[in-house]
OpenMM code with the backbone's topology and positions (N, CA, C; nanometers):
from openmm import Vec3, app, unit

residues = "MET PRO THR ASP ASN ALA VAL VAL GLU GLN ASP ASP ALA GLU GLY GLY LEU THR SER GLN SER ALA LEU GLY LEU VAL GLY TYR ARG LEU ARG ARG ALA GLN LEU SER VAL PHE GLN ARG PHE LEU THR VAL PHE GLU SER LEU ALA LEU ARG PRO ALA GLU TYR SER VAL LEU VAL LEU VAL GLU GLU ASN PRO GLY ARG LYS GLN SER GLU ILE ALA ALA ALA LEU GLY ILE LYS ARG ALA ASN PHE VAL ALA LEU ALA GLN GLY LEU GLU ALA ARG GLY LEU LEU GLU ARG LEU SER VAL GLU ARG ASP ARG ARG ALA ASN ALA LEU HIS LEU THR ALA SER GLY ARG VAL PHE LEU ALA GLN ALA ARG ALA ARG HIS ASP GLN LEU GLU ASN GLU PHE VAL GLN ARG LEU GLY GLY ASP SER GLU ARG GLU ARG LEU LEU MET LEU LEU ASP ARG LEU THR".split()
positions = [
    Vec3(7.4268, -0.8265, 1.1725),
    Vec3(7.3105, -0.9273, 1.2541),
    Vec3(7.1818, -0.9279, 1.1738),
    Vec3(7.1290, -1.0623, 1.1346),
    Vec3(7.0023, -1.1138, 1.0434),
    Vec3(6.9001, -1.0389, 1.1337),
    Vec3(6.8167, -0.9952, 1.0458),
    Vec3(6.6798, -0.9827, 1.1005),
    Vec3(6.5923, -1.1002, 1.1052),
    Vec3(6.4792, -1.0827, 1.1552),
    Vec3(6.3616, -1.2119, 1.1659),
    Vec3(6.3399, -1.2846, 1.0109),
    Vec3(6.3344, -1.1842, 0.9222),
    Vec3(6.3152, -1.2263, 0.8010),
    Vec3(6.4052, -1.2736, 0.7029),
    Vec3(6.5610, -1.2455, 0.7381),
    Vec3(6.6656, -1.2711, 0.6891),
    Vec3(6.6973, -1.4027, 0.6454),
    Vec3(6.7489, -1.4544, 0.5388),
    Vec3(6.7993, -1.5927, 0.5155),
    Vec3(6.9484, -1.5749, 0.5456),
    Vec3(7.0032, -1.6807, 0.6088),
    Vec3(7.1258, -1.6979, 0.6455),
    Vec3(7.1617, -1.8115, 0.5570),
    Vec3(7.2753, -1.7907, 0.4686),
    Vec3(7.3424, -1.8872, 0.3994),
    Vec3(7.4507, -1.9655, 0.5048),
    Vec3(7.4449, -2.0772, 0.4993),
    Vec3(7.5587, -2.1717, 0.5861),
    Vec3(7.6247, -2.2573, 0.4811),
    Vec3(7.7590, -2.2537, 0.5268),
    Vec3(7.8674, -2.3176, 0.4554),
    Vec3(7.8621, -2.4464, 0.5226),
    Vec3(7.8087, -2.5573, 0.4612),
    Vec3(7.7854, -2.6875, 0.4909),
    Vec3(7.9091, -2.7754, 0.4603),
    Vec3(7.9945, -2.7251, 0.4066),
    Vec3(8.1115, -2.8025, 0.3769),
    Vec3(8.2240, -2.8703, 0.5143),
    Vec3(8.2022, -2.7978, 0.6111),
    Vec3(8.2559, -2.8624, 0.7178),
    Vec3(8.1938, -2.9696, 0.7723),
    Vec3(8.0757, -3.0050, 0.7683),
    Vec3(7.9981, -3.0884, 0.8293),
    Vec3(7.9149, -3.0518, 0.9559),
    Vec3(7.8991, -3.1345, 1.0594),
    Vec3(7.8225, -3.1243, 1.1686),
    Vec3(7.9037, -3.0269, 1.2793),
    Vec3(7.8119, -2.9624, 1.3437),
    Vec3(7.8788, -2.9144, 1.4667),
    Vec3(7.9369, -2.9968, 1.5611),
    Vec3(8.0226, -2.9650, 1.6631),
    Vec3(8.0820, -3.0391, 1.7426),
    Vec3(8.0900, -2.9555, 1.8559),
    Vec3(8.0925, -2.9998, 1.9706),
    Vec3(8.1060, -2.9369, 2.1117),
    Vec3(8.1495, -3.0490, 2.2050),
    Vec3(8.2441, -3.0493, 2.2526),
    Vec3(8.3191, -3.1304, 2.3625),
    Vec3(8.2365, -3.0791, 2.5063),
    Vec3(8.2111, -2.9699, 2.5345),
    Vec3(8.1509, -2.9440, 2.6448),
    Vec3(7.9859, -2.9441, 2.6741),
    Vec3(7.9256, -2.9123, 2.5555),
    Vec3(7.7735, -2.9530, 2.5622),
    Vec3(7.7197, -3.0774, 2.5318),
    Vec3(7.7599, -3.1361, 2.4160),
    Vec3(7.7072, -3.2403, 2.3448),
    Vec3(7.7364, -3.3714, 2.4361),
    Vec3(7.8627, -3.3549, 2.5168),
    Vec3(7.9231, -3.4654, 2.5890),
    Vec3(7.8356, -3.4659, 2.7363),
    Vec3(7.7818, -3.3885, 2.7612),
    Vec3(7.7194, -3.3692, 2.8989),
    Vec3(7.6151, -3.4848, 2.9362),
    Vec3(7.6335, -3.5514, 3.0559),
    Vec3(7.5382, -3.6671, 3.0638),
    Vec3(7.3839, -3.6134, 3.0694),
    Vec3(7.3656, -3.4990, 3.1549),
    Vec3(7.2316, -3.4464, 3.1465),
    Vec3(7.1503, -3.4078, 2.9964),
    Vec3(7.2466, -3.3657, 2.9231),
    Vec3(7.2010, -3.3331, 2.7754),
    Vec3(7.1838, -3.4421, 2.7136),
    Vec3(7.2537, -3.5295, 2.7273),
    Vec3(7.2506, -3.6660, 2.6293),
    Vec3(7.1186, -3.7409, 2.6683),
    Vec3(7.0992, -3.7477, 2.8408),
    Vec3(6.9697, -3.8021, 2.8649),
    Vec3(6.8603, -3.7259, 2.8299),
    Vec3(6.8400, -3.5862, 2.8367),
    Vec3(6.7269, -3.5301, 2.7797),
    Vec3(6.7050, -3.5573, 2.6245),
    Vec3(6.8314, -3.5780, 2.5481),
    Vec3(6.7926, -3.5750, 2.4005),
    Vec3(6.7425, -3.7291, 2.4066),
    Vec3(6.7818, -3.8240, 2.4471),
    Vec3(6.7258, -3.9586, 2.4458),
    Vec3(6.5871, -3.9439, 2.5052),
    Vec3(6.5481, -3.8806, 2.6248),
    Vec3(6.4059, -3.8859, 2.6608),
    Vec3(6.3201, -3.8217, 2.5765),
    Vec3(6.3788, -3.7133, 2.5183),
    Vec3(6.2972, -3.6343, 2.3850),
    Vec3(6.2809, -3.7482, 2.2678),
    Vec3(6.3647, -3.8269, 2.2354),
    Vec3(6.3568, -3.9218, 2.1235),
    Vec3(6.2445, -4.0335, 2.1665),
    Vec3(6.2732, -4.0922, 2.2597),
    Vec3(6.1968, -4.1910, 2.3459),
    Vec3(6.0382, -4.1175, 2.3559),
    Vec3(6.0113, -4.0151, 2.3702),
    Vec3(5.8789, -3.9641, 2.4135),
    Vec3(5.8234, -3.9426, 2.2540),
    Vec3(5.9221, -3.8879, 2.1739),
    Vec3(5.8449, -3.8700, 2.0471),
    Vec3(5.8049, -4.0032, 1.9752),
    Vec3(5.8864, -4.0844, 1.9831),
    Vec3(5.8600, -4.2187, 1.9286),
    Vec3(5.7137, -4.2742, 2.0035),
    Vec3(5.7067, -4.2844, 2.1448),
    Vec3(5.5962, -4.2992, 2.2021),
    Vec3(5.4720, -4.2718, 2.1466),
    Vec3(5.4741, -4.0984, 2.1286),
    Vec3(5.3692, -4.0310, 2.0831),
    Vec3(5.3214, -4.0535, 1.9350),
    Vec3(5.4092, -4.1049, 1.8755),
    Vec3(5.3752, -4.1553, 1.7277),
    Vec3(5.3248, -4.2701, 1.7184),
    Vec3(5.3658, -4.3882, 1.7938),
    Vec3(5.3026, -4.5028, 1.8474),
    Vec3(5.1717, -4.5119, 1.8875),
    Vec3(5.1638, -4.4223, 1.9805),
    Vec3(5.0269, -4.4124, 2.0498),
    Vec3(4.9315, -4.3073, 1.9964),
    Vec3(4.9803, -4.2422, 1.8861),
    Vec3(4.8808, -4.1181, 1.8280),
    Vec3(4.7256, -4.1486, 1.8143),
    Vec3(4.7197, -4.2660, 1.7533),
    Vec3(4.5687, -4.3101, 1.7171),
    Vec3(4.4968, -4.3259, 1.8648),
    Vec3(4.5457, -4.3872, 1.9748),
    Vec3(4.5188, -4.4019, 2.1062),
    Vec3(4.4912, -4.2688, 2.1763),
    Vec3(4.5253, -4.1595, 2.1258),
    Vec3(4.5227, -4.0510, 2.2226),
    Vec3(4.5761, -4.0560, 2.3534),
    Vec3(4.6903, -4.1324, 2.3665),
    Vec3(4.7424, -4.1783, 2.4856),
    Vec3(4.8973, -4.1065, 2.5285),
    Vec3(4.9355, -4.0371, 2.6147),
    Vec3(5.0413, -3.9772, 2.6476),
    Vec3(5.1177, -4.0883, 2.7696),
    Vec3(5.2461, -4.0747, 2.7512),
    Vec3(5.3266, -4.1420, 2.8444),
    Vec3(5.2749, -4.1599, 2.9843),
    Vec3(5.2535, -4.0276, 3.0515),
    Vec3(5.1821, -4.0441, 3.1841),
    Vec3(5.0637, -4.1168, 3.2076),
    Vec3(4.9807, -4.0931, 3.1040),
    Vec3(4.8465, -4.1505, 3.1156),
    Vec3(4.8744, -4.3424, 3.0963),
    Vec3(4.9494, -4.3534, 3.0238),
    Vec3(4.9906, -4.5060, 2.9904),
    Vec3(5.0460, -4.5556, 3.1326),
    Vec3(5.1309, -4.4788, 3.1977),
    Vec3(5.1958, -4.5204, 3.3313),
    Vec3(5.0720, -4.5325, 3.4442),
    Vec3(4.9877, -4.4243, 3.4378),
    Vec3(4.8556, -4.4651, 3.5595),
    Vec3(4.7960, -4.5685, 3.5173),
    Vec3(4.7463, -4.5888, 3.3891),
    Vec3(4.6610, -4.7060, 3.3630),
    Vec3(4.7382, -4.8559, 3.4068),
    Vec3(4.8623, -4.8680, 3.3680),
    Vec3(4.9322, -4.9792, 3.3899),
    Vec3(4.9484, -4.9997, 3.5463),
    Vec3(4.9878, -4.8826, 3.6039),
    Vec3(4.9819, -4.8925, 3.7604),
    Vec3(4.8591, -4.9338, 3.8249),
    Vec3(4.7715, -4.8601, 3.7619),
    Vec3(4.6092, -4.8999, 3.8440),
    Vec3(4.5745, -5.0439, 3.8130),
    Vec3(4.6102, -5.1060, 3.7007),
    Vec3(4.5581, -5.2364, 3.6504),
    Vec3(4.6567, -5.3383, 3.7633),
    Vec3(4.7723, -5.2945, 3.7883),
    Vec3(4.8613, -5.3696, 3.8781),
    Vec3(4.8365, -5.3537, 4.0229),
    Vec3(4.7704, -5.2682, 4.0374),
    Vec3(4.7261, -5.2296, 4.1698),
    Vec3(4.5847, -5.1671, 4.2190),
    Vec3(4.4662, -5.2258, 4.1684),
    Vec3(4.3490, -5.2042, 4.1691),
    Vec3(4.2818, -5.1632, 4.3070),
    Vec3(4.2430, -5.0402, 4.3339),
    Vec3(4.1697, -5.0064, 4.4636),
    Vec3(4.2802, -4.9264, 4.5286),
    Vec3(4.3985, -4.8800, 4.5043),
    Vec3(4.4945, -4.8252, 4.5640),
    Vec3(4.4576, -4.6477, 4.5487),
    Vec3(4.5016, -4.5930, 4.6422),
    Vec3(4.4549, -4.4588, 4.6643),
    Vec3(4.5119, -4.3773, 4.5387),
    Vec3(4.4418, -4.2848, 4.4939),
    Vec3(4.4931, -4.1783, 4.4063),
    Vec3(4.6298, -4.1196, 4.4348),
    Vec3(4.6398, -4.0858, 4.5685),
    Vec3(4.7593, -4.0090, 4.6156),
    Vec3(4.8814, -4.1166, 4.5970),
    Vec3(4.8673, -4.2484, 4.6342),
    Vec3(4.9547, -4.3484, 4.6456),
    Vec3(5.0202, -4.3556, 4.4814),
    Vec3(4.9200, -4.3804, 4.4020),
    Vec3(4.9652, -4.3744, 4.2517),
    Vec3(5.0553, -4.2706, 4.1878),
    Vec3(5.0043, -4.1279, 4.2509),
    Vec3(5.0653, -4.0163, 4.2004),
    Vec3(5.1878, -4.0265, 4.2692),
    Vec3(5.2111, -4.0552, 4.4093),
    Vec3(5.3435, -4.0553, 4.4572),
    Vec3(5.4692, -4.1651, 4.3920),
    Vec3(5.3658, -4.2760, 4.3568),
    Vec3(5.5039, -4.3740, 4.2855),
    Vec3(5.5485, -4.3312, 4.1509),
    Vec3(5.4242, -4.2595, 4.0719),
    Vec3(5.4884, -4.2028, 3.9506),
    Vec3(5.5604, -4.0743, 3.9727),
    Vec3(5.5614, -4.0151, 4.0642),
    Vec3(5.6428, -3.8928, 4.0962),
    Vec3(5.5515, -3.7745, 4.0345),
    Vec3(5.4448, -3.7773, 4.0312),
    Vec3(5.3253, -3.6681, 3.9783),
    Vec3(5.2737, -3.5779, 4.1034),
    Vec3(5.2762, -3.4583, 4.0893),
    Vec3(5.2282, -3.3561, 4.1695),
    Vec3(5.0800, -3.4012, 4.1893),
    Vec3(5.0236, -3.3632, 4.3022),
    Vec3(4.8665, -3.4059, 4.3350),
    Vec3(4.7720, -3.3406, 4.2303),
    Vec3(4.8016, -3.2176, 4.2219),
    Vec3(4.7261, -3.1277, 4.1289),
    Vec3(4.7041, -3.1720, 3.9919),
    Vec3(4.8345, -3.1838, 3.9311),
    Vec3(4.8521, -3.2651, 3.8108),
    Vec3(4.7887, -3.3895, 3.8088),
    Vec3(4.7764, -3.4669, 3.8977),
    Vec3(4.7400, -3.6071, 3.8971),
    Vec3(4.5866, -3.6127, 3.8820),
    Vec3(4.5363, -3.5080, 3.9844),
    Vec3(4.3997, -3.4929, 3.9546),
    Vec3(4.3382, -3.4627, 3.8354),
    Vec3(4.3888, -3.3966, 3.7609),
    Vec3(4.3602, -3.3614, 3.6194),
    Vec3(4.3686, -3.4637, 3.5211),
    Vec3(4.4893, -3.5485, 3.5523),
    Vec3(4.5158, -3.6466, 3.4570),
    Vec3(4.4227, -3.7645, 3.4986),
    Vec3(4.3847, -3.7973, 3.6178),
    Vec3(4.2793, -3.9179, 3.6341),
    Vec3(4.1469, -3.8482, 3.5991),
    Vec3(4.0902, -3.7537, 3.6192),
    Vec3(3.9863, -3.6599, 3.5489),
    Vec3(3.9757, -3.7002, 3.3930),
    Vec3(4.0734, -3.6806, 3.3298),
    Vec3(4.0914, -3.6992, 3.1900),
    Vec3(4.0541, -3.8385, 3.1471),
    Vec3(4.1140, -3.9572, 3.2280),
    Vec3(4.1080, -4.0660, 3.2057),
    Vec3(3.9539, -4.1277, 3.2366),
    Vec3(3.8953, -4.0498, 3.3542),
    Vec3(3.7860, -4.0985, 3.3805),
    Vec3(3.6851, -4.0381, 3.2690),
    Vec3(3.7107, -3.9431, 3.2452),
    Vec3(3.5997, -3.8809, 3.1369),
    Vec3(3.6129, -3.9481, 3.0000),
    Vec3(3.7056, -4.0487, 2.9742),
    Vec3(3.7320, -4.1399, 2.8596),
    Vec3(3.6701, -4.2512, 2.8938),
    Vec3(3.6262, -4.2684, 3.0276),
    Vec3(3.5526, -4.4096, 3.0507),
    Vec3(3.6735, -4.5095, 3.0624),
    Vec3(3.8129, -4.4691, 3.0914),
    Vec3(3.9029, -4.5755, 3.1209),
    Vec3(3.9475, -4.6175, 3.2557),
    Vec3(3.9017, -4.5119, 3.3350),
    Vec3(3.9265, -4.5169, 3.4899),
    Vec3(3.7937, -4.4749, 3.5749),
    Vec3(3.8211, -4.5349, 3.6740),
    Vec3(3.6892, -4.5029, 3.7808),
    Vec3(3.7533, -4.4489, 3.8929),
    Vec3(3.6929, -4.3710, 3.9747),
    Vec3(3.7526, -4.3023, 4.1097),
    Vec3(3.6425, -4.3419, 4.2067),
    Vec3(3.6594, -4.4142, 4.2912),
    Vec3(3.5547, -4.4752, 4.3999),
    Vec3(3.6116, -4.4066, 4.5438),
    Vec3(3.5481, -4.3545, 4.6264),
    Vec3(3.5662, -4.3085, 4.7585),
    Vec3(3.5912, -4.4326, 4.8431),
    Vec3(3.7001, -4.4219, 4.9154),
    Vec3(3.7472, -4.5059, 5.0092),
    Vec3(3.6673, -4.5100, 5.1182),
    Vec3(3.6302, -4.6298, 5.1651),
    Vec3(3.5119, -4.6610, 5.2742),
    Vec3(3.5883, -4.6028, 5.4177),
    Vec3(3.6912, -4.6063, 5.4541),
    Vec3(3.7313, -4.5425, 5.5722),
    Vec3(3.8020, -4.4029, 5.5824),
    Vec3(3.7798, -4.3474, 5.4471),
    Vec3(3.8348, -4.2161, 5.4163),
    Vec3(3.7635, -4.1434, 5.3054),
    Vec3(3.6813, -4.0936, 5.3384),
    Vec3(3.5955, -4.0525, 5.2149),
    Vec3(3.6411, -3.9353, 5.1476),
    Vec3(3.7556, -3.9073, 5.2035),
    Vec3(3.8266, -3.7870, 5.1197),
    Vec3(3.9131, -3.8374, 5.0208),
    Vec3(3.9510, -3.9583, 5.0014),
    Vec3(4.0530, -4.0190, 4.9251),
    Vec3(3.9531, -4.1045, 4.8274),
    Vec3(4.0298, -4.1356, 4.6905),
    Vec3(3.9802, -4.1936, 4.5949),
    Vec3(4.0377, -4.3123, 4.5609),
    Vec3(3.9587, -4.4227, 4.5690),
    Vec3(4.0472, -4.5717, 4.5052),
    Vec3(4.0238, -4.5582, 4.3776),
    Vec3(4.1260, -4.5969, 4.2931),
    Vec3(4.1400, -4.6260, 4.1486),
    Vec3(4.1242, -4.7421, 4.1022),
    Vec3(4.0298, -4.7717, 3.9831),
    Vec3(4.0146, -4.8810, 3.9225),
    Vec3(4.0017, -4.8867, 3.7662),
    Vec3(4.0519, -4.9490, 3.7147),
    Vec3(4.0077, -4.9598, 3.5733),
    Vec3(3.8578, -5.0261, 3.5363),
    Vec3(3.8170, -4.9489, 3.4376),
    Vec3(3.6936, -4.9826, 3.3817),
    Vec3(3.6872, -5.1156, 3.3021),
    Vec3(3.5886, -5.1588, 3.2465),
    Vec3(3.5969, -5.2731, 3.1462),
    Vec3(3.6521, -5.2364, 3.0491),
    Vec3(3.6192, -5.1001, 2.9756),
    Vec3(3.6737, -5.0408, 2.8689),
    Vec3(3.7852, -5.0120, 2.8722),
    Vec3(3.8375, -4.9831, 3.0068),
    Vec3(3.9861, -4.9342, 3.0515),
    Vec3(4.0695, -5.0578, 3.0252),
    Vec3(4.0287, -5.1733, 3.0538),
    Vec3(4.1131, -5.3207, 3.0528),
    Vec3(4.1284, -5.3443, 2.9182),
    Vec3(3.9957, -5.3389, 2.8386),
    Vec3(4.0257, -5.3678, 2.6936),
    Vec3(4.1405, -5.2785, 2.6418),
    Vec3(4.1129, -5.1244, 2.6660),
    Vec3(4.1984, -5.0291, 2.6100),
    Vec3(4.3517, -5.0542, 2.6368),
    Vec3(4.3869, -5.0894, 2.7573),
    Vec3(4.5080, -5.0899, 2.8276),
    Vec3(4.5558, -5.2352, 2.7710),
    Vec3(4.4897, -5.3278, 2.7203),
    Vec3(4.5409, -5.4574, 2.6392),
    Vec3(4.5911, -5.4119, 2.5056),
    Vec3(4.5207, -5.3405, 2.4499),
    Vec3(4.5432, -5.3020, 2.3019),
    Vec3(4.6873, -5.1816, 2.3195),
    Vec3(4.6832, -5.0946, 2.4131),
    Vec3(4.8239, -5.0166, 2.4495),
    Vec3(4.9193, -5.0894, 2.5055),
    Vec3(4.9032, -5.1920, 2.5839),
    Vec3(5.0468, -5.2705, 2.6340),
    Vec3(5.0999, -5.3652, 2.5030),
    Vec3(5.0080, -5.3984, 2.3885),
    Vec3(5.0630, -5.4503, 2.2824),
    Vec3(5.1787, -5.3788, 2.2120),
    Vec3(5.0982, -5.2339, 2.1867),
    Vec3(5.1745, -5.1324, 2.1223),
    Vec3(5.2972, -5.1000, 2.1970),
    Vec3(5.2937, -5.1112, 2.3346),
    Vec3(5.4159, -5.0773, 2.4240),
    Vec3(5.5147, -5.1679, 2.4181),
    Vec3(5.4690, -5.3033, 2.4304),
    Vec3(5.5771, -5.4110, 2.3992),
    Vec3(5.6447, -5.4136, 2.2617),
    Vec3(5.5921, -5.3583, 2.1486),
    Vec3(5.6451, -5.3772, 2.0349),
    Vec3(5.7631, -5.2533, 2.0408),
    Vec3(5.7101, -5.1377, 2.0933),
    Vec3(5.7872, -5.0102, 2.1190),
    Vec3(5.9194, -5.0671, 2.2013),
    Vec3(5.8873, -5.1370, 2.3096),
    Vec3(6.0003, -5.1475, 2.4104),
    Vec3(6.0906, -5.2607, 2.3132),
    Vec3(6.0438, -5.3409, 2.2518),
    Vec3(6.1320, -5.4202, 2.1892),
    Vec3(6.2149, -5.3476, 2.0808),
    Vec3(6.1480, -5.2407, 2.0272),
    Vec3(6.2442, -5.1370, 1.9281),
    Vec3(6.3376, -5.1079, 1.9799),
    Vec3(6.3277, -5.0543, 2.1070),
    Vec3(6.4093, -4.9732, 2.1792),
    Vec3(6.5313, -5.0746, 2.2272),
    Vec3(6.4929, -5.2040, 2.2706),
    Vec3(6.6120, -5.3017, 2.3099),
    Vec3(6.6905, -5.3520, 2.1757),
    Vec3(6.6214, -5.3511, 2.0717),
    Vec3(6.6988, -5.3698, 1.9400),
    Vec3(6.8136, -5.2272, 1.9240),
    Vec3(6.7582, -5.1491, 1.9498),
    Vec3(6.8378, -5.0373, 1.9354),
    Vec3(6.9767, -5.0103, 2.0288),
    Vec3(6.9409, -5.0808, 2.1302),
    Vec3(7.0206, -5.0626, 2.2512),
    Vec3(7.1289, -5.1699, 2.2204),
    Vec3(7.0985, -5.2692, 2.1454),
    Vec3(7.1874, -5.3976, 2.1291),
    Vec3(7.1447, -5.5132, 2.1919),
    Vec3(7.0201, -5.5246, 2.2364),
    Vec3(6.9827, -5.6547, 2.3201),
    Vec3(6.9539, -5.6198, 2.4692),
    Vec3(6.9219, -5.7430, 2.5154),
    Vec3(6.8615, -5.7355, 2.6530),
    Vec3(6.9540, -5.7217, 2.7509),
    Vec3(7.0824, -5.7744, 2.7441),
    Vec3(7.1790, -5.7111, 2.8444),
    Vec3(7.2334, -5.5701, 2.8270),
    Vec3(7.2332, -5.5176, 2.7285),
    Vec3(7.2326, -5.3549, 2.6961),
    Vec3(7.1118, -5.2753, 2.7707),
    Vec3(6.9940, -5.3373, 2.7430),
    Vec3(6.8950, -5.2852, 2.8299),
    Vec3(6.8978, -5.2887, 2.9758),
    Vec3(6.9463, -5.3878, 3.0402),
    Vec3(6.9653, -5.4130, 3.1629),
    Vec3(7.0947, -5.3489, 3.2079),
    Vec3(7.1893, -5.2993, 3.1459),
    Vec3(7.2865, -5.2087, 3.1690),
    Vec3(7.2420, -5.0772, 3.1857),
    Vec3(7.1906, -5.0210, 3.0775),
    Vec3(7.1096, -4.9027, 3.0835),
    Vec3(7.0374, -4.8555, 3.2024),
    Vec3(6.9448, -4.9566, 3.2271),
    Vec3(6.8636, -4.9374, 3.3436),
    Vec3(6.9379, -4.9461, 3.4804),
    Vec3(7.0204, -5.0122, 3.4926),
    Vec3(7.1308, -5.0142, 3.6000),
    Vec3(7.1948, -4.8755, 3.6292),
    Vec3(7.2389, -4.8343, 3.5282),
    Vec3(7.3292, -4.7053, 3.5207),
    Vec3(7.2363, -4.5810, 3.5502),
    Vec3(7.0907, -4.5827, 3.4943),
    Vec3(6.9876, -4.4785, 3.5157),
    Vec3(6.9558, -4.4979, 3.6526),
    Vec3(6.9149, -4.6021, 3.7272),
    Vec3(6.8997, -4.6516, 3.8732),
    Vec3(7.0350, -4.5509, 3.9577),
    Vec3(7.1359, -4.5649, 3.9144),
    Vec3(7.2428, -4.4980, 3.9947),
    Vec3(7.1938, -4.3301, 3.9999),
    Vec3(7.1383, -4.2989, 3.8844),
    Vec3(7.1144, -4.1504, 3.8909),
    Vec3(6.9789, -4.1074, 3.9634),
    Vec3(6.9023, -4.2120, 4.0119),
    Vec3(6.7808, -4.1732, 4.0726),
    Vec3(6.7766, -4.2255, 4.1944),
] * unit.nanometer
topology = app.Topology()
chain = topology.addChain("A")
for resn in residues:
    res = topology.addResidue(resn, chain)
    for name in ("N", "CA", "C"):
        topology.addAtom(name, app.Element.getBySymbol(name[0]), res)
């Protein structure tokens, strides 16, 4: 058995690994695809220091200004505690503002700041290019629609 510092030589003559049981599983393939998509997202958005969840929040808030923090979190499937930290981070960057709801002072209504709207416009342009890249890799719009339909069956 090799030690941590040992170098193991591999015979590469046989080519890649194969596995009917693991590599063919739907869950495994979905996870691999998700990792690939997220890695590409992180690369494209690195200079904006924007993660996928943050982008989703900004888009949803832009399209639904004044909605409660809890509503945005629920729509994205983000736990309350995690969403609070996420919203605070976006607020600290000057992209998002949380205002007390008039009829419920415990709740926060979310709005993009002016800087947030400018920032999101830049992010959307990058995301549009990224989405187009993914659509081309899938083989076009009809394949994209087919994939979305299949994914909807799982959710």
